[in-house]
C-alpha positions as CSV (number, residue, x, y, z in Angstrom):
1,M,-24.3,12.7,-6.1
2,I,-20.7,13.5,-6.4
3,E,-20.0,9.5,-6.7
4,K,-22.9,9.2,-9.4
5,S,-21.6,12.2,-11.6
6,S,-18.2,10.6,-11.5
7,N,-19.5,7.3,-12.5
8,S,-21.3,9.1,-15.2
9,N,-18.1,10.9,-16.4
10,A,-15.9,7.4,-16.4
11,A,-19.1,5.7,-18.5
12,A,-18.6,8.3,-21.1
13,E,-15.1,8.3,-21.2
14,M,-15.3,4.7,-21.6
15,A,-17.5,4.6,-24.2
16,A,-15.9,7.4,-26.3
17,A,-12.5,5.3,-25.9
18,N,-14.7,2.3,-26.8
19,V,-13.5,0.2,-23.6
20,S,-15.1,-2.4,-21.9
21,R,-15.0,-3.5,-18.3
22,I,-14.8,-7.1,-17.9
23,A,-14.9,-9.3,-14.9
24,L,-13.6,-12.8,-14.4
25,G,-13.8,-15.7,-12.1
26,I,-10.4,-16.9,-10.6
27,E,-9.4,-20.5,-9.2
28,Y,-5.8,-21.2,-8.0
29,N,-3.3,-23.2,-6.2
30,G,-1.3,-20.6,-4.7
31,S,1.3,-23.4,-3.4
32,R,4.1,-22.2,-5.7
33,Y,3.7,-18.4,-6.1
34,R,4.4,-15.7,-3.5
35,G,0.9,-14.6,-3.1
36,F,-1.5,-12.9,-5.9
37,Q,-0.2,-9.4,-6.3
38,R,3.0,-9.0,-8.6
39,Q,6.5,-9.0,-7.2
40,L,9.2,-6.5,-8.3
41,D,12.1,-9.0,-8.0
42,G,10.3,-11.4,-10.8
43,I,9.5,-14.1,-8.1
44,P,6.0,-15.8,-9.6
45,S,2.7,-14.4,-8.8
46,I,-1.0,-15.0,-9.8
47,Q,-1.6,-11.4,-11.0
48,E,1.6,-11.7,-13.6
49,T,1.0,-15.2,-14.5
50,L,-3.1,-13.9,-15.4
51,E,-1.8,-10.8,-16.8
52,L,0.4,-12.6,-19.4
53,A,-2.6,-15.2,-20.4
54,L,-4.9,-12.3,-20.9
55,S,-2.7,-10.2,-22.8
56,T,-1.9,-13.2,-25.0
57,V,-5.8,-13.6,-25.6
58,A,-6.2,-9.5,-26.0
59,N,-3.2,-9.2,-28.1
60,S,-2.6,-6.0,-26.2
61,P,-1.4,-5.5,-22.2
62,I,-4.1,-6.1,-19.6
63,T,-3.6,-5.5,-16.2
64,V,-6.2,-6.8,-13.5
65,S,-7.6,-5.3,-10.2
66,V,-8.3,-7.9,-7.5
67,A,-11.0,-8.4,-5.2
68,G,-8.7,-9.8,-2.4
69,R,-4.7,-10.0,-2.5
70,T,-4.0,-13.4,-1.1
71,D,-0.4,-14.1,0.4
72,A,2.0,-16.4,-0.3
73,C,1.0,-20.5,-0.7
74,V,-2.6,-19.2,-0.2
75,H,-5.4,-20.4,-2.6
76,A,-8.5,-19.4,-4.4
77,S,-11.9,-21.0,-5.7
78,G,-13.6,-17.8,-5.5
79,Q,-11.6,-15.1,-6.5
80,V,-12.6,-12.1,-8.6
81,V,-10.8,-9.6,-10.8
82,H,-11.5,-7.1,-13.7
83,F,-9.6,-5.4,-16.4
84,D,-10.5,-2.6,-18.9
85,T,-10.0,-3.4,-22.3
86,H,-10.6,-2.1,-26.0
87,V,-10.4,-5.6,-27.5
88,I,-13.9,-7.2,-28.4
89,R,-13.5,-11.1,-27.6
90,P,-16.6,-13.3,-26.7
91,M,-16.7,-14.1,-23.2
92,N,-15.7,-17.7,-24.0
93,A,-12.6,-16.8,-25.6
94,W,-11.8,-14.9,-22.1
95,I,-12.5,-18.2,-20.5
96,M,-10.9,-20.8,-22.4
97,G,-8.5,-18.7,-24.3
98,T,-6.9,-17.5,-21.0
99,I,-6.8,-21.2,-19.6
100,A,-5.5,-22.5,-22.5
101,N,-2.4,-19.7,-22.0
102,L,-2.3,-20.7,-18.1
103,P,-0.4,-23.0,-16.3
104,K,-2.5,-26.0,-14.4
105,D,-2.7,-24.7,-11.1
106,I,-4.6,-21.3,-12.3
107,S,-8.4,-21.5,-13.8
108,V,-10.7,-19.1,-15.0
109,T,-14.4,-20.1,-14.1
110,W,-16.7,-17.7,-15.8
111,A,-16.2,-14.3,-17.6
112,K,-18.8,-11.2,-17.8
113,V,-18.8,-7.6,-19.1
114,V,-19.6,-5.3,-16.1
115,P,-20.8,-1.8,-15.5
116,E,-17.7,0.8,-15.5
117,H,-18.7,1.6,-11.9
118,F,-18.1,-2.2,-11.2
119,H,-14.9,-2.4,-9.0
120,A,-13.8,-6.3,-8.1
121,R,-12.2,-4.6,-4.5
122,Y,-14.3,-1.9,-3.9
123,K,-17.9,-3.1,-4.4
124,A,-17.5,-6.1,-2.7
125,F,-19.5,-6.0,0.4
126,A,-18.8,-9.7,2.0
127,R,-15.9,-12.0,1.3
128,R,-15.8,-15.8,2.7
129,Y,-12.7,-18.0,3.8
130,R,-12.4,-21.4,4.2
131,Y,-9.3,-22.9,5.9
132,V,-9.2,-26.9,5.4
133,I,-7.4,-28.8,8.1
134,Y,-6.3,-32.6,7.8
135,S,-6.5,-33.8,11.1
136,D,-4.8,-37.3,11.3
137,P,-1.5,-38.7,13.2
138,I,0.1,-39.5,9.7
139,R,1.1,-37.0,7.5
140,P,-0.8,-37.1,4.1
141,A,0.8,-38.1,0.9
142,H,-2.2,-36.4,-1.3
143,L,-3.0,-32.6,-1.1
144,S,0.4,-31.8,1.1
145,D,0.1,-28.4,0.0
146,E,-3.5,-27.9,-0.3
147,V,-4.6,-28.6,3.5
148,T,-2.9,-28.1,6.8
149,W,-2.0,-31.3,8.5
150,N,-2.8,-31.5,12.5
151,F,-1.2,-34.6,14.1
152,R,-3.2,-33.9,17.2
153,S,-6.8,-35.2,18.1
154,L,-9.0,-32.0,17.8
155,D,-12.4,-31.4,19.6
156,I,-14.3,-29.5,17.0
157,N,-17.3,-28.6,19.6
158,K,-14.7,-26.8,21.9
159,M,-13.0,-25.0,18.3
160,Q,-16.8,-24.2,17.8
161,E,-17.6,-22.7,21.2
162,A,-14.5,-20.6,20.7
163,A,-15.0,-19.4,17.6
164,N,-18.4,-18.5,18.5
165,Y,-16.4,-15.3,20.6
166,F,-15.8,-13.8,17.1
167,I,-19.1,-13.6,15.4
168,G,-20.2,-9.8,15.5
169,T,-18.5,-6.6,15.3
170,H,-15.1,-6.6,17.2
171,D,-11.6,-5.1,17.3
172,F,-9.7,-7.6,15.8
173,T,-5.9,-6.5,16.7
174,S,-5.0,-9.7,18.5
175,F,-5.5,-11.4,15.0
176,R,-4.0,-8.9,12.7
177,A,-0.3,-9.2,11.5
178,V,2.3,-6.8,12.4
179,Q,2.5,-5.5,8.6
180,C,-1.1,-5.2,8.2
181,Q,-2.2,-2.2,6.3
182,A,-5.8,-2.0,6.9
183,K,-7.0,1.6,8.4
184,S,-9.2,0.1,11.1
185,P,-9.3,-3.3,12.9
186,I,-12.6,-3.2,13.5
187,K,-14.4,-6.0,11.5
188,T,-17.5,-7.8,11.4
189,I,-18.0,-11.7,11.1
190,Y,-21.3,-12.8,9.9
191,H,-20.7,-16.4,10.6
192,F,-17.7,-18.5,12.1
193,K,-18.4,-22.4,11.6
194,V,-16.3,-25.2,12.6
195,I,-17.4,-28.3,10.4
196,Q,-15.9,-31.8,10.4
197,F,-16.1,-33.5,6.9
198,G,-14.3,-36.9,7.1
199,K,-10.8,-36.0,8.2
200,L,-11.2,-32.7,7.3
201,I,-12.0,-29.9,9.5
202,I,-13.0,-26.7,7.7
203,L,-13.5,-23.6,9.2
204,D,-15.6,-21.6,7.2
205,V,-16.0,-17.8,7.9
206,R,-17.9,-14.9,6.3
207,A,-17.2,-11.5,7.1
208,D,-17.5,-7.5,5.6
209,A,-13.5,-7.7,5.3
210,F,-10.4,-9.4,7.0
211,L,-7.2,-8.0,8.2
212,H,-4.0,-9.5,7.1
213,H,-3.6,-13.3,8.1
214,M,-6.9,-12.8,10.2
215,V,-8.1,-16.1,9.4
216,R,-4.7,-18.1,9.8
217,N,-4.6,-16.6,13.3
218,F,-8.0,-17.8,13.8
219,A,-6.9,-21.2,12.6
220,G,-3.7,-21.3,14.8
221,L,-5.4,-20.4,18.1
222,L,-8.5,-22.8,17.5
223,M,-6.4,-25.7,16.8
224,T,-4.5,-24.8,20.1
225,I,-7.9,-24.9,22.0
226,G,-9.3,-28.1,20.1
227,A,-6.4,-29.9,21.0
228,G,-6.8,-29.1,24.7
229,E,-3.7,-27.1,25.3
230,R,-5.7,-24.0,26.1
231,P,-9.0,-23.5,27.5
232,I,-12.0,-22.1,25.5
233,S,-11.9,-19.0,27.1
234,W,-8.7,-18.1,25.9
235,A,-10.6,-16.9,22.5
236,K,-12.4,-14.5,24.1
237,E,-9.2,-13.2,26.6
238,A,-7.2,-13.1,23.1
239,L,-10.0,-11.2,21.6
240,E,-10.4,-8.4,24.4
241,A,-6.7,-8.1,24.8
242,K,-6.1,-6.6,21.3
243,D,-2.7,-7.6,21.7
244,R,-1.3,-10.2,18.6
245,T,1.1,-11.6,21.3
246,K,-1.6,-12.8,23.2
247,A,-3.5,-14.9,20.5
248,G,-1.0,-17.8,19.9
249,V,0.8,-18.8,16.7
250,T,-0.1,-17.9,12.8
251,A,-1.3,-21.5,11.3
252,P,0.4,-22.3,7.9
253,P,-1.0,-21.1,4.7
254,Y,-1.7,-24.2,3.0
255,G,-5.1,-24.7,4.1
256,L,-6.9,-21.0,3.5
257,Y,-8.9,-20.6,0.6
258,L,-10.7,-17.2,-0.6
259,V,-13.9,-19.0,-1.8
260,N,-16.7,-16.3,-2.2
261,V,-16.5,-12.6,-2.6
262,E,-20.5,-11.0,-2.7
263,Y,-21.3,-7.9,-4.7
264,P,-24.8,-6.1,-4.8
265,E,-27.4,-7.7,-7.1
266,E,-27.1,-4.7,-9.6
267,F,-24.1,-6.3,-11.1
268,D,-25.4,-10.1,-11.2
269,I,-21.9,-12.0,-10.5
270,P,-22.3,-15.5,-11.7
271,K,-22.2,-18.0,-8.6
272,R,-20.8,-21.1,-8.5
273,F,-20.2,-23.5,-5.7
274,I,-18.5,-23.0,-2.7
275,G,-15.2,-24.4,-3.0
276,P,-12.5,-25.4,-2.9
277,H,-13.4,-28.2,-5.6
278,F,-12.8,-31.5,-3.0
279,L,-15.7,-29.7,-0.8
280,S,-18.0,-28.9,-3.3
281,G,-20.6,-31.2,-2.2
282,L,-20.3,-30.1,1.7
283,E,-23.5,-27.7,2.3
284,I,-22.6,-25.0,5.0
């Protein structure tokens, strides 16, 4: 009841101020950015670049809230942000006008007016990441900053068997970064699939939420197991240890993509293919 009252009050205040809440779908190549979040030292971030473009379209300052703050050099094909504005623009102007003011490595995929109680971060109930590995003895010249190159031969059956230990609700302390600010290490993984797609190996993970570096730490451990350097049982041992030092190395950021954020049906958030675009034909 308190939340409903709070929502009603906020809605009344926004209506009185003639303010709309807009949600956007965003995709980006994070290779030349220090992550999504605005940086105090002025180093390029997705947030600052996006806000400058939106502010140009609105002809007034725009500040966005985001579903998930991706790290330096991490990508997204299904990121979601929202912002409040008193400016009236057609939805196509928020899409195409913003794109026109963005660099080529950031794009807007959709725009939608949402209720005032929508929040890109706090209303999300699931997130999905893909970690893309290019498995070949020869270093690739193409997509070099968009996949993680692995020169070793990887056994995806071993990787899948190891990944199965992570499905369900667990304490993932062994897979969280030291600087992780999450209140609890307990998360629920709904699916964890290891798929081969030509020379690419994709780790596809859907969960209620993720810890800092969680997917990259999974990837580091699974590549080690897939290469035959550690047994499958190491995944279970590392999980149960609740100790970051027991779970191997953190994989590079380049192969990591935030590919989907899920919200309650009441918000009717637009749906696109699960990316990145070069995997759009892959059904998982």
